[in-house]
Steps between C-alpha positions, in 0.01 A plus 500: 500500500645711218182707471503576873860621479418717200194650670699575815775666295245709309333605824833612648610682186174682434451589866849644551504681164155646557579590859819679392314699233221593740749598772693717252185664371373581848838626619615703199188553291528514123834670446806443289713492817334172600569332166764276658253383762238428235758314298572261788137396538446497126798272438377252759153501340637466146741220595217318681281534192780360282543214746129419491542407133864386490576376851871433462588825319288719726626317807859574404409865435357524851807328649731735310300803611515376858878455489533854365275624781711313758810670362344846507372466854831355618691785333277762660537331838878490478527862386274614782205613288273260690502418867470133591124505562436657160730241343308215659170643374645553152622140491161375618292697247740584217725198452368183666144476354611513133768242581244265656255555212772436243614180669140379522444569128818311410409214734151477348645385167802310630332164574327505160832564331664211681223259404562565131855368533403200710669177396264222404492206735630169375230238444459272796594137463234239556567290807616149423259225587618248753505141391262290692590177673276297267698602193827406666373161604370435148842570353671268749289196399 
């Protein structure tokens, strides 16, 4: 189960990071003005690569990035820089996928971590044997 979660998180992270870089390249070309756009996709790709080796650390990096993205989109929505449709699209492609990928990376190591601290079970007691009627009658004689 942990491997499936990790693979799903890697797929989300690499797809969104690569998509963002490709979108930025096609829209702006190779210019210094688009450096911020390249940085967004690059950070998602780098954090996903970190998470592929160190799931918990990379997962928290992706979650932190996502929270920052939520704050930026929310700020731009409140100040009027984005209309509501743009805000919804920014949440869907800029903030939510890294959050989901980060949570999946963290979840992929969580059960393993809990098993290490599992308390050992107490040894089971052997059931007591019932005395048979023959033994009782022998004692009574």
